[in-house]
N, C-alpha and C positions, 0 to 999 in steps of 0.2 A: 226225621225217620230214624228209628232205633235199629234198623237193619239195612244191609246193602243188597241191592238187586245185582246178581251176577249174570253176565251174558252167557247163555247156554250155547254150546257149540252145535253146529249142524249135524255132526256125526254122533251126538250123544245118544247112546242106546236107550236110556230111560224115557226118551220122548215117544217111544213106541207105545208106552202106557198112558199117553195123554189123549183121551178121547176127542177133546175139542180141536186139538192141533191136527190129529190124523184126519178128522172129518173135514176140517178146513182145507187141507191139502186135496182131499177127494173132490170137494166142490170146485176148487180152482182148477184142478186137472180136468174135470168134466167140462168146464167152460172153455178150457184151452182146446179140447177135442171137438166140442159140439157148438161152439161159438155163443150160444145163448141158452137161457132157461126161461120158459114161459112163465108169465106172472098173471095172477088173477086181477080183477078190477081193483081189489083192495091192496095190490102190490105184494101179495104173498106168493110163494112158489106154487105152481100148479100141481095138482095131485100126481100127475105122471112122475114128476121129479121127486115129490115127497115119498112115493112108493120106492123109487130107486134108492133114495137116501136111507130109508128104513132098512133096506136089504144090505146096502153097502157099508153103512157106518158100524153096524153091530155094536151099538153104544150100550155099555153096561147098564142094566135096569130099563133100557128102552129098546130091547131087541125086537126084531120084526114080528116074531110070533106073539110077543106080549102086546104089541101095539094093535095087532089085528084081533086079539081076543075081545076087545071092547069097541072096535071100529071095523065096519065092512070096507070102508074107504078111508083114506087118510088125507086130511087137510093139514096145512102147515101147523096150525095151532094144536093139532092132535099129537104133534111130535115136538115138545118144548125145546129139546136140544137143537133141533134144526132151526126153529124160530129164533132162538138166541144167537145162533151162529150167523144167520142171515143178517140180523141187526148189527153184530160186531163187524163182520166183513164189510158191510155197507158204510158204517161209521168210520172205519179205518181206510176207506177208499180203495179196497182191494177188489171190490165189485162195484158196479153202478147200475142204475135202472135207466133204461132207454125205452120210452113208450111202455109197452107191456112185456118187456123182456129184461132179463138180468144179464149183464155182460161183464167180461173180465177187463180190468183196467191194466195199464202198463205196470203199475206197482204190484198188482196181483200176479201178473205173469212173471215178473222178475223174482218174486219171493216164493212162488208155488213149490219149488223143489228144495227150498232152503229151510229145513224143519226148525233148526235152532233160531234162525232169524225170525221165522213166523211166530214162534213161541215168545221171543223177546219183545215182539211188537204187540201181540195179543194179550199176554199175561197182565201187564200193568193196567191196560185199559179195562179188561174184564174184572180184575180184582178191585181196583181203586176208583174207577170212574163210573161203572155201571151201577145203577140203583137196583140191587137184587130184591129189595123189599117190595118193589113195584110188581113183581111177579106173583105175590101172594094173593090168594083168593079173598083174604080178609085184610082190611087196612091195617098196616102195622108200621111203626116208626123204624127208621134206619138205625142200626145198632152203632155204627160209627167206630172210629179209632181202630183201624186195621192193624196199626203197630202193636197194640196190646194183644189182639187175637192171635196174630202170627207169633208174637213172642211167647205166649203161653203154649201154643201148639208146638212150637219148636222144642219145648221141654216135654210136654205131656204126650204128644203124638209119637215120640221116639219109640215108646213101647206099646202104644195104643191107648186111646181114650174114648169114652162114650160121650154122647151129646149131653146126657144128664150130668155126668161128672164135670164137663166143661161149664155147664150152667152154674154149678156150685162154686167152682174155682173163680169164675168171672164175676158172678153176681151174688153168691151165697145161696143157701137153700130157699125154696119158695116158702111163703107164709103158710102156716099150718091150716088156716081157715080158707085158703085159696082153692076154689072148686076145681079149677083147671089151670095148669101152668103152661102158658103159651111160649115161654122163653126158649125151651129146647127146640121147638119148631122154628122159631125165628133164627136161632143160631145155626140150625141145619140149613135153612133156606139161604141165609145171607152170608154164611162163612164156610160151612163144611161142603155143601154141594158145589159151589163155585170152585173150591180147591180140588175136589175130586174130578170135576170135569176137565181141569187142567192137568191132571195126572200127578198133582203134588201130594195128595192124600189118597190112600186106598181104603175102601169101605169093606168091612168084613161082616157077614151075617151068618147065622146058623139057625137050626130049628129052635134053639132056646132063645134066640135074640131076633125075633121077627118084627118087633116094633122098632121104628126108626130111632127112638130115643136110646135104645140099647145097642145099636150097631157100633162096632169098634172102628175108629179111624186112626190109621197109622201113616206116618210120613214115609213117602217112597224115596227111591234113590234120586229122583229128580229134585226133591226138596233141597238137599245140600248143594246141588249144582246151581240152584236158582237164588238161594238166600244165604247171606252171611250175617250171623248175629254176634256182635262184639261182646255182649254180656250174657252169654247163654246160661250161666249159673244162676242169674237173678230173674230170668224171664218168667219162670213159673210163679214168682211172688207178686206179679202185677195183677191187680184186680180192678173191677169196675164198680165196686160197691158204692 
């Protein structure tokens, strides 16, 4: 690994901008108060809880009003951040399924109010072990080599970088006769969105930049608290050509 993961403190203010961590705490707190969340036969959260989560999470890009614009009722799969969070909390054994209910584990109860510890546990699993390509609607290969992606972003995202610019830095420009370039979408799904959900990157949009390829991604204050790059001056030179 060409970088070090740094333990983030529980009182780190930048964690307030980490949607996945804030939402995880709300799920764990809900279970501590209500004992259980009902599950469907397919082991997804029941609609009652999905509606609660949509209102409480206020997840950027997945706000309650936006979700209900296209759905009269919400199932777990209609709210992808909740679906991903359910998977992560279950895999990390912070929650468990018992018959058709979801319950808090001792580990989940112990870590629920420790924001930094929760981030330090969830971040490596979410970034390095989850197959984000699997969530694509179309089959696509895993891009791999997170060391390179993070090294390049450490340099380029300091001032802000677009998805298309990252595509050219990492892989070079698309072929001129290529009808549609899927690579920016793959970088967004497998690299940029997961980092945004952890609060490590901030996504900026404007009226002029409404396509996802042109959104600007900038490292947040949490980035320098979570990563240390010993060769920062050379990171931007690494490519995947």
